[in-house]
C-alpha positions in Angstrom: -63.4 18.3 81.3 -62.3 19.9 78.4 -63.6 18.4 75.2 -61.8 17.1 72.3 -59.7 19.8 70.5 -61.6 20.9 67.1 -60.1 20.9 63.7 -57.7 17.7 64.7 -57.3 15.3 61.9 -55.0 12.4 62.2 -55.1 11.8 58.3 -53.6 15.3 57.9 -51.2 15.4 60.7 -49.8 11.8 59.5 -50.4 11.8 55.4 -50.2 8.3 54.1 -47.1 7.8 51.8 -47.7 7.3 48.1 -46.6 4.0 46.8 -44.0 4.3 43.9 -45.4 5.2 40.2 -45.1 2.0 38.5 -45.4 3.1 35.0 -42.7 5.8 35.7 -40.4 2.9 36.6 -41.2 1.1 33.4 -40.7 4.3 31.2 -37.3 4.7 32.8 -36.1 1.3 32.7 -37.4 1.2 28.9 -35.3 4.3 27.9 -32.2 3.0 29.9 -32.7 -0.5 27.7 -32.7 1.5 24.7 -29.7 3.3 25.5 -27.7 0.4 26.3 -28.7 -1.4 23.1 -27.8 1.7 20.8 -24.4 1.8 22.4 -24.0 -2.1 22.0 -24.5 -1.5 18.3 -22.3 1.4 17.9 -19.7 -0.6 19.5 -20.4 -3.6 17.5 -20.4 -1.2 14.5 -16.9 0.5 15.4 -15.3 -2.8 16.3 -16.3 -5.1 13.2 -17.1 -2.8 10.5 -19.0 -5.1 8.1 -18.7 -4.5 4.6 -21.1 -5.1 2.2 -21.6 -8.8 0.4 -20.8 -9.0 -3.1 -22.5 -11.5 -5.9 -22.0 -12.0 -9.4 -23.3 -14.6 -12.0 -19.9 -15.9 -13.1 -21.3 -18.2 -15.6 -24.8 -19.0 -17.4 -26.0 -20.9 -20.0 -29.6 -22.3 -21.5 -30.4 -25.8 -22.7 -33.6 -26.9 -24.3 -34.8 -23.4 -25.2 -38.1 -23.8 -26.8 -41.2 -21.6 -27.6 -44.4 -23.2 -28.5 -47.0 -22.1 -30.6 -49.1 -21.3 -27.6 -46.6 -18.9 -26.1 -45.0 -21.5 -23.6 -41.6 -21.7 -22.9 -39.4 -24.4 -22.1 -35.7 -24.3 -21.0 -33.2 -25.0 -18.2 -31.1 -22.1 -16.9 -27.9 -23.4 -15.6 -26.1 -20.7 -13.6 -23.2 -20.2 -11.1 -23.4 -17.7 -8.9 -20.4 -15.9 -6.9 -21.0 -14.9 -3.1 -17.9 -13.1 -1.9 -18.0 -12.3 1.9 -15.1 -9.8 2.4 -15.6 -9.5 6.4 -12.9 -10.6 8.5 -14.8 -11.4 11.4 -18.5 -11.8 10.4 -20.2 -15.0 9.2 -23.3 -15.3 7.3 -26.3 -17.9 8.0 -28.4 -18.1 5.1 -31.7 -19.9 6.4 -33.5 -19.4 2.8 -32.1 -19.0 -0.6 -34.4 -18.4 -3.8 -33.2 -17.7 -7.2 -35.5 -16.4 -9.7 -35.3 -15.9 -13.6 -36.8 -13.2 -15.0 -37.3 -12.3 -18.7 -38.9 -8.8 -19.8 -40.3 -8.3 -16.2 -41.9 -11.7 -16.3 -41.0 -14.4 -13.9 -40.4 -17.6 -16.0 -38.2 -19.9 -13.6 -37.3 -20.4 -9.8 -35.6 -22.7 -7.5 -34.6 -23.0 -4.0 -31.3 -23.4 -2.3 -30.6 -25.6 0.9 -29.8 -23.6 4.0 -25.6 -22.8 4.3 -23.4 -20.7 6.4 -20.6 -18.9 4.9 -17.6 -18.0 6.7 -15.8 -15.0 7.0 -13.1 -13.8 4.2 -15.1 -16.5 2.0 -15.9 -16.8 -1.6 -19.1 -19.2 -2.2 -19.9 -20.8 -5.3 -23.6 -21.6 -5.8 -24.7 -23.5 -9.0 -28.3 -23.6 -9.7 -30.9 -24.8 -12.2 -34.0 -23.1 -12.5 -36.4 -24.9 -15.0 -39.5 -23.4 -17.1 -41.7 -25.9 -17.9 -44.8 -24.9 -19.9 -44.5 -21.3 -18.2 -47.1 -19.3 -20.3 -45.7 -16.1 -21.5 -47.3 -12.7 -22.1 -47.7 -11.7 -25.7 -45.2 -8.8 -25.5 -42.7 -11.4 -23.6 -42.9 -14.0 -26.2 -42.5 -11.2 -29.1 -39.2 -10.1 -26.9 -37.9 -13.7 -26.7 -38.4 -14.3 -30.6 -36.6 -11.2 -31.4 -33.8 -12.0 -29.0 -33.5 -16.0 -30.3 -33.2 -14.7 -33.9 -30.1 -12.3 -32.6 -29.1 -15.7 -31.4 -29.2 -14.5 -27.4 -31.5 -14.6 -24.4 -31.4 -11.8 -22.3 -32.6 -12.1 -18.6 -32.4 -11.0 -15.2 -31.6 -13.1 -12.1 -33.0 -12.3 -8.8 -32.1 -13.6 -5.5 -34.1 -13.3 -2.1 -32.6 -14.8 1.0 -33.0 -14.8 4.7 -29.6 -14.4 6.2 -28.3 -14.0 9.9 -24.8 -12.4 10.7 -22.8 -14.2 13.2 -19.6 -12.4 15.2 -17.9 -14.9 17.4 -20.3 -16.8 19.4 -23.2 -13.8 19.0 -25.9 -14.4 16.2 -28.1 -11.3 14.7 -31.7 -11.5 14.2 -32.9 -12.1 10.7 -32.4 -9.7 7.3 -33.9 -9.8 4.2 -31.2 -9.9 1.3 -32.1 -8.9 -2.3 -29.8 -9.6 -5.3 -30.3 -8.4 -8.4 -28.3 -9.3 -11.6 -29.0 -7.5 -14.6 -28.5 -7.9 -17.7 -27.4 -11.5 -17.9 -26.9 -12.1 -21.6 -26.3 -15.6 -23.0 -25.4 -16.3 -26.5 -26.7 -19.8 -28.3 -23.5 -20.1 -30.0 -21.1 -22.0 -27.6 -18.1 -20.0 -29.7 -19.3 -17.1 -27.4 -18.0 -16.8 -24.0 -20.2 -15.5 -21.1 -19.2 -12.1 -19.6 -19.6 -12.1 -15.8 -22.7 -10.2 -14.6 -22.1 -8.0 -11.2 -25.4 -7.6 -9.1 -26.7 -5.2 -7.0 -27.3 -6.3 -3.2 -29.3 -4.6 -0.6 -29.8 -5.9 3.0 
C-alpha cells in the first residue's frame, strides 16, 4: 500500500480564519462618534447662533464704611447687577453665582446668590449686599482706601463667577464657567452725586 503523502498539512490547506480586530473596530466607532458630535455642534451653532451675555453694574452704594486703626474694614456694599440675555432661543441655568468685591487687588467682601434660570430675550436684575466685617487689609490697600475716602469716593472692582448651562428647547449643555469683571466701580459718598453705570467684561 502506498504510504501517506509527505508534505501534506491540513493546517496549511485550511488556514484558520482570524477573529476581527476589536481595537480597530473601537477606534473606527470612536472616530465616527466624534465626527457626528462635531456636526451636531456645528448645526447647533448655525441654527441657534448664540450671542454673548451682557452684564453691568447699574447701581452701587456703600453703607457703614469704616476703617479702624488696625486697618480693618467694615462696610456694606449694595450692588444692583443687570444680566442681559439677547438670545432668541437660548436660556441660561445659573447653578452657582458668586459675587466678590475687590479693592486694590484685595478681596474685601463676598456673597452667594441662589440658583436661578434666565429665559431667552430676558433682562434679569440681581441685587446683592456683600459685607466686609473686620477684614484685615494690607497696608498698601488701607493707604489707598484712606486716600479715596478723603476724596469722597471708593473705587472697587466687582467680580462674578458662575457655573452655567445653556438650554435650547429641551436640550441642556454641559456646565461652563462664566467670569464677569466690572471695573472700575466708583461710588461717591455724597448722595447728591449720581452713580454712573459700569459695563462688565464677560468670559465663558
